[in-house]
Each structure stands twice: as C-alpha cells, then as structure tokens.
N, C-alpha and C positions, 0 to 999 in steps of 0.2 A: 572413421572420419571420411567425409565425402567432399567433393568439390562444390564450390559455390559459383555464382555467376562470374566472379573475377578469376576463376580457375586456380585458386590458391588452395592446395590440398589441406594444409594444416590449420586453417582458420575456422574449420567446421567440426563439431563433435556433438555427441549426445551424452547424457548423464543417466546412469541407472543406479537405483538405490531402493532397497525394500522400504515400503511406506511406514513401517514401524521402527525404522532406524534412521530417520531423517536427520537426526543430530549429527550423523557422520558427514553430512554435507558441509559442516564447518571446515572440514579439511580442504575444501575447494578454495577457501579464502586465502590460505597460505601457499597454494600451489603456484610455483614460479618456474617450473621446468616444462611441463606439458601445456600449460595455459599462461598466456600473457594477457591479463585483464586490461592492460592499457591500450591494447590493440583491438581493432574491430573483430567481432566474433559472430559466427552464425551458429546458433544452437538448434540442432535438428530435433525431430519429434521427441519430446520429453514429457514425462508425467506432470500434470498440472501442479501437484503438491510439491514436487521437486523444484519446479520453476518458481513457485512462490517463495521458497527458501532462498533460491539464488537471487531473486529480485530484491530480497530484504537487504542483502549486503552490497549488491551491485548498484543500488540506487545512489550510493555515494561516489561511484565510479563513472556512471553514465546512465543512459536511458535505454529502454527496451521497446522495440517494435514487435508486437506479438500477433500471431494468428492461432486461434484455438480451434480444436476439432474434437469430436467424440469418436472414440474407437469402438466400432461395432464388429463383433466376431461371430462367424457362423457356427453357433453352438446349439441352436434350437433345431427342432425337427420341422420338416416341411415336405409337402407332397410333391415329389420331383416329377415334373412333366417332361415330355420329350423336348429336346432342343431343336428338333426339326420344325421349321416353319417356312411358309411360302411368303417371301417378302413382296411388298407392294411395288408395282412398277419394275419388276424384274431386278430388284436390288440383290446384292450378293455379299457375303462375308468373306474376307480374305485376311491373311496374315499381313500385318503392317510391315513396311520396310523403311530404311533410313530416309528415303525420299519424302516420307510423310511427316518427318520430325518437325519441320518448320511450321506446318499447319497446327499440329498438336501443341507445340510449345507456345505459339502465339496466343492460343486461347486458354492456356493453363493458368488458373487464377493466381497461383503463387510463383509465377515465372521470375519475379524479382528476387526470389529466395532460392532458386535452383538454376544450375547452368544447363545449357542445351545439350552438352555432352552426356549428361546423365540419361536423357531420353534416347540419344543415339545408341548408347550401350544397352539400354533396356530393349529397344526394338531389335537390336542385333542378336541378343542372347536369350531373351525370354519370350513366352507367348504373349503377343499383343495383337489385338484384332480390330478391324474396322469394317463397317458396313458401307458399301459403295452403291451409289445410285446407278441407274441404267446408263447415264452419261459418263460414269466413271468418277464422279465427284465423291470425295470422302464425306459421308453424311454423319457418322457416329463412330466412336472408338472407345476402347478401354485398354489399359496397360497393366501388366503385372510387374510389380517391383520385386525385389528379392524377398525370400521367404514367402509368406502367404499374402503379402500386401497387394491390393488391387486399387488402382487410382487413375486419376485423369479421365474419368468417364465423361464424355461430352457428346452432345447431339446438336448439330447446327440448327438454328431456329426454323428453317424451312422444312426440316425433316422430323420435327417433334410430333409426339402423339401418334407414333406408328409402332410403338412397342420395341424400338431398337435398344433402348437402354436396358429394359428387363431381359431381353434376349442375350445381350452381351454379358450382363451380370451372371445369368444362369450358366452360360457357356464357359466363361472364364473361371467361375467358382468350381465347376466340375474339373477343369484342367488343373487348377491349383491343388485340389484334393488328390487327383491322380498322380501329381508330382510329390505327394507326401506331406503337404503343408495344410494348415488350417486357414481358410480364407478370412481376411479381415479388411475393413475399409475405414477411412477417416472421413467423417461427415461434418461439415461446418454447421454450427448452431443455426437453427432457423431454416435449414434446407429440408423442408417437410417432404418434398417429392422423393428425395433420395432415401430419407428415413423410412418412408412408407414402402419404397421398392425393396430395400434390403430386409425390412422386417418380414415381408412376404416370403423371403428366401431363408428365413430362420436365423438372421443376424440379430444379435442382442448387444445393447450398449454395455461396455465394460468399464471404461474410464475416460477422463478428459486428457487430451494431449496438447502440447503447445510447441510451436516453432517460433523462434525469436531471432531478431537481429540486434546485437548489443552494440550500441553507439557510445563510445567513450566521450565524456564531456570535452568540448573544444574541438571536435573533429567533425568536419562536414559530412552530411549523409552520402555524398557521392564518392567519399573515400572509404565507405564502410565495406567490410568483407562480404556482407550479404548482398551487395549491389544497391543501387539507388532505389529508394522506395517509390512506388507509383501510387 
C-alpha cells in the first residue's frame, strides 16, 4: 500500500492474481476488513484484465477514473553504446536532490494520483538523475522507482531534440541492472516517441496496466482518496 495525494496510507492498494485464475477475484466483493468499498480508493498499477473484473462489480458501487499504460520490459538485445556524451552548451548530468521535487511533481502527468512525498522519498533513496543547462536550469530528468521501474522521464520544451531522453534512459537502465533489477517502464497509449525510444533499447511490451481512482456514488470528487481529478 502507498500514500495518495491526501496522505492516507490505507486508501491505496494493488491487486495481483494469475490471469488464468481471475475467478478468485470474486473474493474481493466480500472483503470487508482490508477494503471498504464504500470509501474512496486509489487502485495502483494493476493488470488490465484484473481491473476489468473489478469494474464489473464496482459499477454498482461507484465509478472509476482510469489511466492506462503499456508495460515495457527490457528483455530484448540491443547494441549498447557508451553513455559518455558531450552535451550541447556545456550541460551536465547530476543526481537529483529533494530541492528538485516541486519541478518534477508539477510536470508529472498523473500528479493527481500520487502524493509529492513519494517523489521526495524516491529522490532521497534511489538513483534519480537530471540534465542541467549551463545556467543551472533542470532541463530533463528521470526517476527510478522501487524494483526496476523507471518513470517520470520529462524534457522541458526548450530542451527537446537534444538526445537528453535517450541518454537518461540508457544511463538509468544500466544503473537499474547493476542494482540487480530488470528495467521496465509504463508508456501511455499513443506516446509513439517513448515507444520508439525504449524499443531501441531492447524494451518489449508485455501487458497493459491500469491506475484508477474509485469514486463511490454520492461522494464528490474532491473527497476522493486519489485527490481531485484535473
């Protein structure tokens, strides 16, 4: 379980179930100790097939606000190139620090589903890197989450088409592997640029995942556990 934007520890969870045993998800309907379906809930990254089964019975309880993504895992082979590169205009790559959290969180596409404290902890404990311009402005960044997840790769508009994204993806992928994990990312449908970038690095699509805010009927969105939708 993880925190949500309202900092409530136990309103967020994920569901794991073998895809050939989805009938076992019927047990969730009767669960009344760990889950209170009458309250707002944030469902973290969950296999799309599992989410479909949950949505079947939850439709009588409330509505779901969903974000989908495709999970790409670095399982293919690719010709590894040196991560050494000479940045344009004397840019440099540095480990991110907590002072950069506000910039990263503000531009994170799903920040209404994640609390800022999550980013603070990640930047404090895990490899997270940014590329900084000659003036010291944070131009591009990428964050490692727990296990092999890599996410929140962003490049500010003024610094795009300089190869920063590809460099960060290569660099962090190698670090993740050195830490004993298999790198993977979640790419939103239609993001052809990211799909092309990670395909070059040997990432292959494995399955679809969903994040969802569960809104009980009769409860306003601004009271939802996942935070107010934007």
